[in-house]
C-alpha positions as CSV (number, residue, x, y, z in Angstrom):
1,M,148.8,139.6,303.6
2,P,149.4,142.6,301.3
3,E,151.5,144.9,303.6
4,G,154.4,147.0,302.6
5,D,156.8,144.1,301.9
6,T,154.2,142.2,299.8
7,V,153.5,145.3,297.7
8,W,157.3,145.8,297.3
9,N,157.7,142.2,296.1
10,T,154.7,142.6,293.7
11,A,156.2,145.7,292.3
12,R,159.5,143.9,291.6
13,V,157.7,141.0,289.9
14,L,155.8,143.5,287.6
15,N,159.0,145.4,287.0
16,R,160.8,142.3,285.8
17,A,158.0,141.3,283.5
18,L,157.0,144.7,282.1
19,A,159.7,147.3,282.5
20,G,161.1,148.4,279.1
21,R,158.4,146.6,277.2
22,R,155.7,148.0,275.0
23,L,152.1,147.0,275.8
24,T,150.3,145.4,272.9
25,A,146.9,145.5,274.5
26,S,145.1,146.4,277.8
27,D,141.7,145.5,279.1
28,F,140.2,147.4,282.0
29,R,137.3,145.8,283.7
30,V,136.2,148.7,285.9
31,P,133.6,151.2,284.8
32,A,135.7,154.3,285.2
33,L,138.5,153.0,282.9
34,A,136.5,150.7,280.6
35,T,137.2,152.8,277.5
36,E,140.9,153.4,278.2
37,S,143.6,151.7,276.1
38,L,147.3,151.5,276.9
39,A,148.2,149.7,273.7
40,G,151.5,151.2,272.4
41,W,152.6,152.6,275.7
42,T,155.9,151.5,277.2
43,V,156.2,150.5,280.8
44,T,159.1,152.4,282.3
45,E,158.9,151.3,285.9
46,S,156.8,149.5,288.6
47,A,157.3,151.0,292.0
48,A,155.7,150.7,295.5
49,H,155.0,153.4,298.0
50,G,153.8,151.9,301.2
51,K,150.8,149.7,300.2
52,H,150.3,151.5,296.9
53,L,151.5,150.2,293.5
54,L,152.6,152.7,290.8
55,L,153.0,151.4,287.2
56,R,154.6,154.2,285.2
57,L,154.2,154.4,281.4
58,L,155.6,156.4,278.5
59,E,154.0,157.3,275.2
60,A,157.1,157.4,273.0
61,A,155.5,159.4,270.2
62,D,154.9,162.5,272.2
63,G,156.6,161.9,275.5
64,R,153.5,161.8,277.6
65,T,153.7,159.9,280.9
66,L,150.9,158.1,282.8
67,T,150.8,156.2,286.1
68,L,148.5,153.2,286.7
69,H,147.8,153.2,290.4
70,S,146.4,150.3,292.3
71,H,145.9,149.3,296.0
72,L,145.8,145.6,297.1
73,R,144.1,146.2,300.4
74,M,143.3,142.8,302.0
75,D,142.5,140.7,298.9
76,G,144.0,142.3,295.8
77,A,146.8,140.6,293.8
78,W,148.8,140.9,290.6
79,R,149.9,137.8,288.7
80,V,152.2,137.5,285.7
81,Y,151.8,134.7,283.1
82,A,153.8,133.9,280.0
83,T,151.9,134.6,276.8
84,G,149.7,131.6,276.1
85,E,149.9,130.3,279.7
86,R,146.6,129.5,281.5
87,W,145.6,132.1,284.1
88,A,145.2,130.2,287.3
89,G,145.6,132.8,289.9
90,R,142.0,133.8,290.8
91,P,138.5,133.4,289.5
92,A,138.0,135.3,286.2
93,H,135.2,137.5,287.7
94,L,137.8,139.1,290.0
95,I,139.9,140.4,287.2
96,R,140.1,144.2,287.1
97,V,142.8,144.8,284.5
98,V,144.9,142.9,281.9
99,L,148.1,144.2,280.5
100,R,149.7,142.4,277.5
101,T,153.2,142.4,276.0
102,T,154.5,140.0,273.4
103,E,156.3,138.0,276.1
104,S,153.9,138.1,279.1
105,V,150.5,139.0,280.5
106,A,150.0,140.9,283.8
107,V,146.6,140.3,285.4
108,G,145.3,142.4,288.3
109,Y,142.7,140.6,290.5
110,H,140.3,142.4,292.9
111,L,142.4,145.6,292.8
112,H,141.1,148.6,294.7
113,E,141.4,152.3,293.9
114,L,142.5,151.5,290.3
115,T,143.3,154.9,288.8
116,L,145.1,156.2,285.7
117,V,146.6,159.7,286.1
118,P,149.4,161.7,284.5
119,T,152.6,160.8,286.3
120,E,153.1,164.4,287.4
121,R,149.9,164.1,289.4
122,E,151.0,161.0,291.4
123,G,151.2,163.2,294.5
124,E,147.4,163.5,294.5
125,L,147.2,159.7,295.1
126,V,150.2,159.1,297.5
127,G,151.3,162.6,298.7
128,H,149.3,162.3,301.9
129,L,151.3,159.2,303.0
130,G,153.9,159.2,305.7
131,P,157.5,158.0,305.1
132,D,157.8,154.7,303.2
133,L,159.3,152.1,305.4
134,L,160.9,150.4,302.4
135,G,161.6,153.6,300.4
136,T,165.0,155.0,299.6
137,D,164.0,158.2,301.3
138,W,162.8,156.5,304.6
139,D,162.8,159.1,307.4
140,A,162.4,157.5,310.8
141,A,162.5,160.8,312.6
142,E,159.6,162.1,310.6
143,A,157.6,159.0,311.2
144,V,158.1,159.4,314.9
145,R,157.2,163.0,314.8
146,R,153.9,162.2,313.0
147,I,152.9,159.5,315.5
148,E,153.8,161.7,318.5
149,A,151.6,164.5,317.1
150,A,148.5,162.6,318.5
151,P,149.7,161.6,322.0
152,D,146.3,160.3,323.2
153,R,145.8,158.0,320.3
154,E,146.1,154.2,320.8
155,V,149.5,153.1,319.5
156,G,148.0,150.2,317.5
157,E,145.9,152.6,315.5
158,A,148.7,155.0,315.1
159,L,150.9,152.4,313.5
160,L,148.2,151.4,311.0
161,D,147.7,155.0,310.0
162,Q,149.5,155.3,306.6
163,R,149.7,159.1,307.1
164,N,152.2,158.4,309.9
165,L,154.3,155.8,308.2
166,A,153.5,153.8,305.0
167,G,153.7,150.1,304.9
168,I,152.7,148.6,308.2
169,G,149.5,146.5,308.2
170,N,147.7,144.4,310.8
171,L,150.3,141.6,310.8
172,Y,153.3,143.8,311.5
173,K,151.3,145.9,313.9
174,C,150.6,142.9,316.1
175,E,154.0,141.4,315.8
176,L,155.8,144.7,316.4
177,L,153.9,145.5,319.5
178,F,154.5,142.0,320.9
179,L,158.2,142.2,320.3
180,R,158.3,145.6,322.1
181,G,156.1,144.3,325.0
182,V,153.5,147.0,324.4
183,D,149.8,146.7,324.8
184,P,148.1,147.7,321.5
185,W,145.7,150.1,323.3
186,T,148.4,152.0,325.1
187,P,148.3,155.8,324.4
188,V,151.2,157.0,322.2
189,R,152.4,159.2,325.1
190,D,153.0,156.2,327.3
191,V,154.9,154.1,324.8
192,P,158.5,153.7,325.9
193,D,161.2,154.3,323.2
194,L,158.9,155.0,320.3
195,P,161.9,155.6,318.0
196,G,163.1,152.1,318.8
197,M,159.7,150.7,317.9
198,V,159.6,152.5,314.6
199,A,163.2,151.4,313.8
200,L,162.2,147.8,314.5
201,G,159.2,148.0,312.3
202,Q,161.4,149.1,309.4
203,R,163.8,146.2,310.0
204,L,160.9,143.7,310.1
205,L,159.6,144.7,306.7
206,A,163.0,145.0,305.2
207,S,163.9,141.6,306.3
208,N,161.1,140.1,304.3
209,R,161.8,141.8,301.0
210,G,162.3,139.3,298.3
211,R,160.2,136.5,299.8
212,W,156.5,136.0,300.2
213,L,156.5,134.4,303.7
214,Q,156.2,137.2,306.3
215,T,158.3,135.9,309.2
216,T,158.9,137.8,312.3
217,T,160.3,134.9,314.4
218,G,163.1,134.1,311.9
219,S,161.6,130.7,311.0
220,L,160.8,130.0,307.4
221,R,158.1,127.4,308.3
222,K,154.7,129.0,308.0
223,A,153.4,127.5,311.2
224,E,156.3,129.1,313.1
225,A,156.6,132.4,311.3
226,N,154.8,134.7,313.7
227,Y,154.6,135.3,317.4
228,V,150.9,136.3,317.9
229,Y,149.3,137.1,314.6
230,G,146.7,134.5,313.6
231,R,147.4,132.5,316.8
232,R,144.3,133.0,318.9
233,A,144.1,130.7,321.9
234,Q,147.5,129.1,321.1
235,P,150.3,129.4,323.7
236,C,152.6,132.4,323.6
237,R,156.0,131.4,322.3
238,R,157.6,133.2,325.2
239,C,155.4,132.6,328.3
240,G,152.8,130.0,327.3
241,T,149.8,132.3,327.9
242,A,146.9,131.9,325.5
243,I,147.1,134.5,322.7
244,A,144.1,136.8,322.8
245,K,142.2,138.2,319.9
246,H,140.0,141.3,319.6
247,A,137.9,142.2,316.5
248,P,136.2,145.6,316.6
249,D,132.7,146.1,315.2
250,G,132.3,147.7,311.7
251,E,132.9,146.9,308.1
252,T,136.7,147.1,308.4
253,A,136.9,144.7,311.3
254,A,138.8,142.1,309.2
255,E,141.6,144.6,308.7
256,R,141.7,145.6,312.4
257,I,141.8,142.3,314.2
258,T,144.3,142.5,317.0
259,Y,146.3,139.6,318.4
260,W,148.4,140.0,321.6
261,C,149.7,138.2,324.7
262,P,148.0,139.6,327.8
263,R,151.0,138.6,329.9
264,C,153.9,139.8,327.7
265,Q,152.0,143.0,326.8
266,P,150.4,144.2,330.0
267,G,148.2,147.2,329.7
268,P,144.6,148.4,329.5
269,G,143.5,146.0,326.8
270,P,140.5,146.8,324.6
271,A,138.0,146.9,327.5
272,G,140.2,149.2,329.6
273,A,140.8,151.5,326.6
274,A,137.1,151.8,326.0
275,R,136.5,152.7,329.7
276,S,139.2,155.3,329.5
277,A,137.8,156.9,326.4
278,R,134.3,157.3,328.0
279,R,135.7,159.3,331.0
């Protein structure tokens, strides 16, 4: 799942393949950028900010800088191929951009929010985000302050809000709340030791940098990698209770599915939270 660590890993793969190299051709397959060309531009860096990818470029002739911004959401991906290698990552109709150098080809599949802006305007795209869990300037106290600013909000939603802290997605939300024994629908004001929860969230993401398997149990076997996420009706690894699942209505339901253990995470649950909200 493309969460903060996956995006960080993707940025590193792109950096290894493209940084310091001159683009020989580009092919944008989205209407807004269809006429743009990055041929002749040099890639200076590929970076991640939360779930956002920032590919920075330099035009050597006049010193102009551009940033190609993309968001993976649930289904986006970048793949790197050697020049001449068959592209086997995804169906061709999902390709949104192709960047070529003499040595390699970077192909972006099903990317979202694909945007090209002057680098000095990056803030317009990511300036609203909270502290980046995997950033060099990670600020845990600021993340806690932002979450606590809405004390009545359900903690599960607060953790997913990228304006509070950037990088946590649904998998880490579910796993983090399980590890802390907190019901996902608990109001922020009732969460014990919120700083400890935020600190654990940062450690979970950081522990998975450099590998694609997102493990929270410590096991590197896919079937054993998580405590609750994706394990509906399976026994809790701690107490044996069947893992529960809740999917809210709406078009973003796939991104908001919650898994939890009703015994290890006692609390209002989704029905209780709904009743409380109606009062």
